[in-house]
A tleap script that builds the chain and sets N, CA, C and O, in Angstrom:
source leaprc.protein.ff14SB
mol = sequence {
  NMET ILE ASP SER VAL LYS SER GLU LYS TYR
  ILE ARG LEU GLU SER LEU GLY MET GLY PRO
  TYR ALA MET ARG LYS LEU LYS VAL CYS SER
  LYS CYS GLY GLN ILE VAL GLY ALA ARG THR
  LEU PHE CYS PRO VAL CYS LYS THR ARG LEU
  PRO ILE LYS THR LEU PHE ASP PHE TYR LYS
  ARG MET HIE PHE GLU CYS PRO HIE CYS GLY
  ILE THR LEU ALA THR ASP ALA GLN TYR CYS
  PRO HIE CYS GLY ARG LYS VAL CILE
}
set mol.1.N position { 0.793 -1.226 0.119 }
set mol.1.CA position { -0.317 -0.137 0.104 }
set mol.1.C position { 0.268 1.348 0.128 }
set mol.1.O position { 1.113 0.539 -0.255 }
set mol.2.N position { 0.509 2.079 0.155 }
set mol.2.CA position { 0.636 3.267 -0.318 }
set mol.2.C position { 1.433 3.715 1.659 }
set mol.2.O position { 0.937 3.636 2.783 }
set mol.3.N position { 2.714 4.123 1.177 }
set mol.3.CA position { 3.755 4.769 2.795 }
set mol.3.C position { 2.909 5.500 4.197 }
set mol.3.O position { 3.093 6.715 4.139 }
set mol.4.N position { 2.501 5.320 4.777 }
set mol.4.CA position { 2.218 5.699 6.113 }
set mol.4.C position { 2.879 7.786 6.103 }
set mol.4.O position { 2.291 8.862 6.216 }
set mol.5.N position { 3.522 7.601 6.014 }
set mol.5.CA position { 4.288 9.783 5.624 }
set mol.5.C position { 3.163 9.273 4.281 }
set mol.5.O position { 2.859 8.196 3.768 }
set mol.6.N position { 2.770 10.754 4.078 }
set mol.6.CA position { 2.867 11.382 3.046 }
set mol.6.C position { 3.641 11.900 2.397 }
set mol.6.O position { 4.517 12.542 2.976 }
set mol.7.N position { 3.639 11.829 0.839 }
set mol.7.CA position { 4.554 11.930 0.468 }
set mol.7.C position { 4.008 13.861 0.102 }
set mol.7.O position { 2.881 14.282 0.362 }
set mol.8.N position { 5.083 14.677 -0.490 }
set mol.8.CA position { 4.293 16.126 -0.879 }
set mol.8.C position { 3.465 16.259 -1.905 }
set mol.8.O position { 2.655 17.185 -1.957 }
set mol.9.N position { 3.637 14.890 -3.295 }
set mol.9.CA position { 2.556 14.969 -4.051 }
set mol.9.C position { 0.781 14.746 -3.834 }
set mol.9.O position { -0.106 15.296 -4.487 }
set mol.10.N position { 0.592 13.510 -2.414 }
set mol.10.CA position { -0.155 13.097 -2.050 }
set mol.10.C position { -0.666 14.208 -1.542 }
set mol.10.O position { -1.819 14.399 -1.930 }
set mol.11.N position { -0.079 15.349 -0.524 }
set mol.11.CA position { -0.370 16.134 0.250 }
set mol.11.C position { -0.834 17.530 -0.993 }
set mol.11.O position { -1.813 18.186 -0.638 }
set mol.12.N position { -0.437 17.781 -1.809 }
set mol.12.CA position { -1.068 18.692 -2.557 }
set mol.12.C position { -2.266 17.985 -4.117 }
set mol.12.O position { -2.914 18.545 -5.001 }
set mol.13.N position { -2.111 17.071 -3.871 }
set mol.13.CA position { -3.379 16.337 -4.740 }
set mol.13.C position { -4.412 16.703 -3.547 }
set mol.13.O position { -5.285 17.547 -3.751 }
set mol.14.N position { -4.259 15.857 -1.931 }
set mol.14.CA position { -4.707 16.622 -0.720 }
set mol.14.C position { -5.948 17.548 -0.391 }
set mol.14.O position { -7.094 17.244 -0.061 }
set mol.15.N position { -5.275 18.917 -0.611 }
set mol.15.CA position { -5.358 19.819 -0.694 }
set mol.15.C position { -6.495 20.434 -1.656 }
set mol.15.O position { -7.418 21.221 -1.444 }
set mol.16.N position { -6.059 19.767 -2.772 }
set mol.16.CA position { -7.606 20.011 -4.088 }
set mol.16.C position { -8.587 19.103 -4.078 }
set mol.16.O position { -9.494 19.350 -4.873 }
set mol.17.N position { -8.711 18.046 -3.379 }
set mol.17.CA position { -9.711 17.562 -2.695 }
set mol.17.C position { -9.537 16.021 -3.884 }
set mol.17.O position { -10.549 15.594 -4.439 }
set mol.18.N position { -8.526 15.532 -4.059 }
set mol.18.CA position { -8.397 14.647 -4.818 }
set mol.18.C position { -7.501 13.595 -4.124 }
set mol.18.O position { -7.363 13.217 -2.960 }
set mol.19.N position { -6.964 13.285 -5.283 }
set mol.19.CA position { -6.046 11.715 -4.251 }
set mol.19.C position { -6.668 10.699 -3.775 }
set mol.19.O position { -7.887 10.695 -3.603 }
set mol.20.N position { -5.562 9.289 -3.389 }
set mol.20.CA position { -5.902 8.383 -1.999 }
set mol.20.C position { -6.286 8.817 -0.658 }
set mol.20.O position { -7.191 8.479 0.106 }
set mol.21.N position { -5.428 9.580 -0.602 }
set mol.21.CA position { -5.855 10.296 0.993 }
set mol.21.C position { -7.432 10.861 1.310 }
set mol.21.O position { -8.113 10.527 2.279 }
set mol.22.N position { -7.833 11.824 0.208 }
set mol.22.CA position { -9.005 12.601 0.488 }
set mol.22.C position { -10.168 11.423 0.059 }
set mol.22.O position { -11.153 11.154 0.746 }
set mol.23.N position { -9.815 10.795 -1.234 }
set mol.23.CA position { -11.109 9.705 -1.366 }
set mol.23.C position { -11.551 8.124 -0.267 }
set mol.23.O position { -12.395 7.251 -0.473 }
set mol.24.N position { -10.622 8.290 0.816 }
set mol.24.CA position { -10.420 6.828 1.810 }
set mol.24.C position { -11.681 7.934 1.941 }
set mol.24.O position { -12.633 7.580 1.246 }
set mol.25.N position { -11.899 9.139 2.638 }
set mol.25.CA position { -12.903 10.393 2.999 }
set mol.25.C position { -13.916 10.391 2.976 }
set mol.25.O position { -14.747 10.745 3.812 }
set mol.26.N position { -14.037 9.840 1.646 }
set mol.26.CA position { -15.735 10.149 1.094 }
set mol.26.C position { -16.580 9.008 0.403 }
set mol.26.O position { -16.021 8.239 -0.378 }
set mol.27.N position { -17.943 8.896 0.691 }
set mol.27.CA position { -18.854 8.486 -0.013 }
set mol.27.C position { -19.562 9.094 -1.228 }
set mol.27.O position { -19.665 10.319 -1.159 }
set mol.28.N position { -20.121 8.467 -2.428 }
set mol.28.CA position { -21.529 8.774 -3.021 }
set mol.28.C position { -21.770 8.219 -3.047 }
set mol.28.O position { -21.341 7.107 -3.357 }
set mol.29.N position { -23.452 8.930 -2.451 }
set mol.29.CA position { -24.907 7.972 -2.678 }
set mol.29.C position { -24.959 7.596 -4.125 }
set mol.29.O position { -24.317 8.118 -5.036 }
set mol.30.N position { -26.039 6.363 -4.222 }
set mol.30.CA position { -25.665 5.816 -5.712 }
set mol.30.C position { -27.120 6.400 -5.663 }
set mol.30.O position { -27.532 6.415 -6.823 }
set mol.31.N position { -28.239 6.975 -4.646 }
set mol.31.CA position { -29.814 7.099 -5.805 }
set mol.31.C position { -28.818 8.911 -6.243 }
set mol.31.O position { -28.753 9.171 -7.445 }
set mol.32.N position { -28.180 9.919 -5.271 }
set mol.32.CA position { -28.622 10.780 -5.834 }
set mol.32.C position { -27.745 12.116 -6.109 }
set mol.32.O position { -27.996 13.285 -6.401 }
set mol.33.N position { -26.051 10.978 -5.750 }
set mol.33.CA position { -24.759 11.832 -6.246 }
set mol.33.C position { -24.370 12.286 -4.895 }
set mol.33.O position { -23.229 12.366 -4.441 }
set mol.34.N position { -25.044 12.459 -4.550 }
set mol.34.CA position { -24.545 13.830 -3.145 }
set mol.34.C position { -23.148 13.167 -2.733 }
set mol.34.O position { -23.028 11.946 -2.828 }
set mol.35.N position { -22.138 13.924 -2.296 }
set mol.35.CA position { -20.466 13.343 -1.168 }
set mol.35.C position { -20.618 13.841 -0.427 }
set mol.35.O position { -20.954 15.025 -0.462 }
set mol.36.N position { -20.344 12.797 1.179 }
set mol.36.CA position { -20.336 13.464 2.203 }
set mol.36.C position { -19.759 12.320 2.411 }
set mol.36.O position { -19.789 11.324 1.689 }
set mol.37.N position { -18.973 12.545 3.899 }
set mol.37.CA position { -17.436 11.485 4.457 }
set mol.37.C position { -18.014 10.062 4.347 }
set mol.37.O position { -19.146 9.687 4.042 }
set mol.38.N position { -17.035 9.463 4.645 }
set mol.38.CA position { -17.042 8.071 4.589 }
set mol.38.C position { -17.860 7.922 5.795 }
set mol.38.O position { -18.973 7.511 5.465 }
set mol.39.N position { -17.708 8.173 7.682 }
set mol.39.CA position { -18.505 7.778 8.311 }
set mol.39.C position { -20.302 8.138 8.311 }
set mol.39.O position { -21.302 7.808 8.949 }
set mol.40.N position { -20.024 8.797 7.448 }
set mol.40.CA position { -21.819 8.687 6.995 }
set mol.40.C position { -22.710 7.523 7.092 }
set mol.40.O position { -22.245 6.454 6.696 }
set mol.41.N position { -23.702 7.538 7.471 }
set mol.41.CA position { -24.582 6.157 6.914 }
set mol.41.C position { -26.169 6.290 6.289 }
set mol.41.O position { -27.019 5.422 6.087 }
set mol.42.N position { -26.181 7.430 6.123 }
set mol.42.CA position { -27.257 8.150 5.174 }
set mol.42.C position { -27.338 9.005 4.862 }
set mol.42.O position { -27.130 9.922 5.657 }
set mol.43.N position { -27.643 9.256 3.693 }
set mol.43.CA position { -27.340 10.494 3.027 }
set mol.43.C position { -27.905 11.907 3.228 }
set mol.43.O position { -28.278 12.108 2.072 }
set mol.44.N position { -28.271 13.184 3.992 }
set mol.44.CA position { -28.096 14.053 4.277 }
set mol.44.C position { -29.514 14.695 3.364 }
set mol.44.O position { -30.349 15.529 3.717 }
set mol.45.N position { -29.349 13.776 1.818 }
set mol.45.CA position { -30.710 14.288 0.678 }
set mol.45.C position { -31.520 13.837 0.375 }
set mol.45.O position { -32.614 14.401 0.387 }
set mol.46.N position { -31.336 12.573 -0.046 }
set mol.46.CA position { -32.609 11.628 -0.020 }
set mol.46.C position { -32.642 10.332 1.054 }
set mol.46.O position { -33.153 9.401 0.431 }
set mol.47.N position { -32.389 10.007 2.073 }
set mol.47.CA position { -32.381 9.667 3.273 }
set mol.47.C position { -31.585 8.137 2.887 }
set mol.47.O position { -31.917 7.305 3.731 }
set mol.48.N position { -30.681 7.584 1.900 }
set mol.48.CA position { -31.017 5.971 1.065 }
set mol.48.C position { -29.850 5.820 2.308 }
set mol.48.O position { -29.374 6.750 2.959 }
set mol.49.N position { -29.545 4.412 2.432 }
set mol.49.CA position { -28.829 4.446 2.883 }
set mol.49.C position { -27.201 4.330 2.327 }
set mol.49.O position { -27.274 3.705 1.269 }
set mol.50.N position { -26.116 4.592 2.539 }
set mol.50.CA position { -24.385 4.701 1.793 }
set mol.50.C position { -24.853 3.614 2.130 }
set mol.50.O position { -25.753 3.123 2.811 }
set mol.51.N position { -23.095 3.063 0.770 }
set mol.51.CA position { -22.549 1.715 0.942 }
set mol.51.C position { -21.388 1.680 1.951 }
set mol.51.O position { -20.700 2.676 1.729 }
set mol.52.N position { -21.078 1.244 2.564 }
set mol.52.CA position { -19.866 0.467 2.899 }
set mol.52.C position { -18.382 0.821 2.873 }
set mol.52.O position { -17.449 0.583 3.639 }
set mol.53.N position { -18.490 1.423 1.810 }
set mol.53.CA position { -17.255 1.565 0.979 }
set mol.53.C position { -16.924 2.856 1.014 }
set mol.53.O position { -17.776 3.613 1.478 }
set mol.54.N position { -15.685 3.413 0.565 }
set mol.54.CA position { -15.390 4.440 -0.144 }
set mol.54.C position { -15.191 4.930 -1.467 }
set mol.54.O position { -15.318 3.917 -2.156 }
set mol.55.N position { -14.905 6.078 -2.379 }
set mol.55.CA position { -15.001 6.538 -3.480 }
set mol.55.C position { -13.335 6.098 -3.742 }
set mol.55.O position { -12.964 6.029 -4.914 }
set mol.56.N position { -12.503 5.850 -2.814 }
set mol.56.CA position { -11.480 4.398 -3.073 }
set mol.56.C position { -11.787 3.849 -3.201 }
set mol.56.O position { -11.851 3.800 -4.430 }
set mol.57.N position { -12.495 2.530 -2.564 }
set mol.57.CA position { -12.719 1.260 -2.192 }
set mol.57.C position { -13.240 1.279 -3.397 }
set mol.57.O position { -12.467 0.636 -4.106 }
set mol.58.N position { -14.433 1.796 -4.236 }
set mol.58.CA position { -14.478 1.475 -5.650 }
set mol.58.C position { -13.373 2.346 -6.964 }
set mol.58.O position { -13.745 2.181 -8.126 }
set mol.59.N position { -12.396 3.010 -6.794 }
set mol.59.CA position { -11.710 3.147 -7.867 }
set mol.59.C position { -11.331 1.694 -7.617 }
set mol.59.O position { -11.637 0.896 -8.503 }
set mol.60.N position { -10.545 1.126 -6.252 }
set mol.60.CA position { -9.060 0.316 -6.807 }
set mol.60.C position { -9.824 -0.481 -7.863 }
set mol.60.O position { -9.442 -0.566 -9.030 }
set mol.61.N position { -11.255 -1.233 -7.238 }
set mol.61.CA position { -12.059 -2.104 -8.206 }
set mol.61.C position { -12.010 -1.777 -9.639 }
set mol.61.O position { -11.492 -2.683 -10.292 }
set mol.62.N position { -12.339 -0.899 -10.235 }
set mol.62.CA position { -12.004 -0.198 -11.097 }
set mol.62.C position { -10.723 -0.533 -11.596 }
set mol.62.O position { -10.739 -1.430 -12.439 }
set mol.63.N position { -9.427 0.023 -11.259 }
set mol.63.CA position { -7.647 0.152 -11.337 }
set mol.63.C position { -6.923 -1.030 -11.287 }
set mol.63.O position { -7.246 -1.651 -10.274 }
set mol.64.N position { -5.913 -1.729 -12.075 }
set mol.64.CA position { -5.300 -2.567 -11.828 }
set mol.64.C position { -4.633 -1.878 -10.879 }
set mol.64.O position { -4.534 -0.665 -10.693 }
set mol.65.N position { -3.804 -3.610 -9.804 }
set mol.65.CA position { -3.019 -3.307 -8.630 }
set mol.65.C position { -1.617 -3.627 -8.887 }
set mol.65.O position { -1.312 -4.145 -9.961 }
set mol.66.N position { -0.735 -3.366 -8.001 }
set mol.66.CA position { 0.212 -4.392 -7.392 }
set mol.66.C position { 0.100 -5.516 -6.642 }
set mol.66.O position { -0.239 -5.727 -5.478 }
set mol.67.N position { 0.412 -6.115 -7.440 }
set mol.67.CA position { 0.337 -7.776 -6.639 }
set mol.67.C position { 1.043 -7.626 -5.210 }
set mol.67.O position { 0.521 -8.061 -4.184 }
set mol.68.N position { 2.351 -6.932 -5.239 }
set mol.68.CA position { 3.133 -6.755 -4.079 }
set mol.68.C position { 2.832 -5.991 -3.083 }
set mol.68.O position { 2.899 -6.312 -1.897 }
set mol.69.N position { 2.415 -4.727 -3.618 }
set mol.69.CA position { 2.353 -3.759 -2.420 }
set mol.69.C position { 0.985 -3.115 -2.609 }
set mol.69.O position { 0.671 -2.230 -1.814 }
set mol.70.N position { 0.088 -3.481 -3.630 }
set mol.70.CA position { -0.934 -2.721 -3.608 }
set mol.70.C position { -1.381 -1.048 -4.361 }
set mol.70.O position { -2.507 -0.576 -4.205 }
set mol.71.N position { -0.680 -0.589 -4.870 }
set mol.71.CA position { -0.538 0.541 -5.180 }
set mol.71.C position { -1.031 0.376 -6.195 }
set mol.71.O position { -0.729 -0.580 -6.910 }
set mol.72.N position { -2.236 1.588 -6.634 }
set mol.72.CA position { -3.290 1.029 -8.877 }
set mol.72.C position { -2.262 1.900 -9.385 }
set mol.72.O position { -1.877 2.953 -8.877 }
set mol.73.N position { -1.834 1.315 -10.508 }
set mol.73.CA position { -1.041 1.557 -11.908 }
set mol.73.C position { -1.501 1.678 -13.046 }
set mol.73.O position { -2.420 0.962 -13.444 }
set mol.74.N position { -1.036 2.454 -13.654 }
set mol.74.CA position { -1.793 2.259 -15.312 }
set mol.74.C position { -1.630 0.667 -15.966 }
set mol.74.O position { -0.750 -0.103 -15.580 }
set mol.75.N position { -2.537 0.359 -16.915 }
set mol.75.CA position { -3.170 -1.076 -17.393 }
set mol.75.C position { -2.309 -1.474 -18.120 }
set mol.75.O position { -2.187 -2.660 -18.427 }
set mol.76.N position { -1.566 -0.549 -18.519 }
set mol.76.CA position { -0.438 -1.172 -19.564 }
set mol.76.C position { 1.287 -1.167 -18.797 }
set mol.76.O position { 2.368 -1.459 -19.310 }
set mol.77.N position { 0.917 -0.669 -17.282 }
set mol.77.CA position { 2.655 -0.752 -16.158 }
set mol.77.C position { 2.981 -2.337 -16.164 }
set mol.77.O position { 2.289 -3.266 -15.749 }
set mol.78.N position { 4.401 -2.344 -16.836 }
set mol.78.CA position { 4.975 -4.057 -16.619 }
set mol.78.C position { 5.832 -3.707 -15.588 }
set mol.78.O position { 6.625 -4.648 -15.618 }
set mol.79.N position { 6.297 -2.771 -14.450 }
set mol.79.CA position { 6.971 -2.439 -12.924 }
set mol.79.C position { 6.098 -1.056 -12.723 }
set mol.79.O position { 5.709 -0.053 -13.320 }
set mol.80.N position { 6.056 -2.116 -10.715 }
set mol.80.CA position { 5.353 -0.549 -9.904 }
set mol.80.C position { 6.500 0.286 -9.831 }
set mol.80.O position { 7.695 0.062 -9.639 }
set mol.81.N position { 5.603 1.643 -10.102 }
set mol.81.CA position { 6.397 2.424 -10.639 }
set mol.81.C position { 6.361 2.985 -8.271 }
set mol.81.O position { 6.355 4.167 -7.927 }
set mol.82.N position { 6.349 1.948 -7.344 }
set mol.82.CA position { 6.055 2.601 -6.137 }
set mol.82.C position { 6.794 1.774 -4.888 }
set mol.82.O position { 6.993 2.262 -3.776 }
set mol.83.N position { 7.371 -0.360 -5.539 }
set mol.83.CA position { 7.684 -1.145 -5.215 }
set mol.83.C position { 8.686 -1.444 -6.085 }
set mol.83.O position { 9.580 -2.164 -5.640 }
set mol.84.N position { 8.776 -1.023 -7.369 }
set mol.84.CA position { 9.706 -1.554 -8.879 }
set mol.84.C position { 9.887 -3.163 -8.976 }
set mol.84.O position { 10.863 -3.755 -9.435 }
set mol.85.N position { 9.107 -3.532 -8.618 }
set mol.85.CA position { 9.065 -5.363 -8.393 }
set mol.85.C position { 8.285 -4.881 -10.678 }
set mol.85.O position { 8.297 -3.836 -11.329 }
set mol.86.N position { 7.725 -6.490 -11.048 }
set mol.86.CA position { 8.055 -6.624 -12.059 }
set mol.86.C position { 6.618 -6.839 -11.771 }
set mol.86.O position { 6.436 -7.283 -10.637 }
set mol.87.N position { 5.214 -6.595 -12.688 }
set mol.87.CA position { 4.476 -7.008 -12.445 }
set mol.87.C position { 3.001 -7.853 -13.080 }
set mol.87.O position { 1.808 -7.913 -12.783 }
set mol.88.N position { 3.690 -8.284 -13.857 }
set mol.88.CA position { 3.094 -8.794 -15.697 }
set mol.88.C position { 3.847 -10.267 -15.271 }
set mol.88.O position { 3.866 -11.204 -16.069 }
savepdb mol mol.pdb
quit
């Protein structure tokens, strides 16, 4: 996974509301699309029960990840830029 120490790149992404650390703090209502905090159980707009998974969980499921360290990779990656191991 991503190192416990946030890199400068991830700090900048989080300040813009993007990146893996910011996505772990968010959920999206499947009914109305409202963005809420990860600990929220019901949508404040439409009162629908929210999924347990965060935005980051859905993102990881839709993308290829390194089998060694778990970081999300480009679909054509042959080596992991995080741990340097061959992924294919």
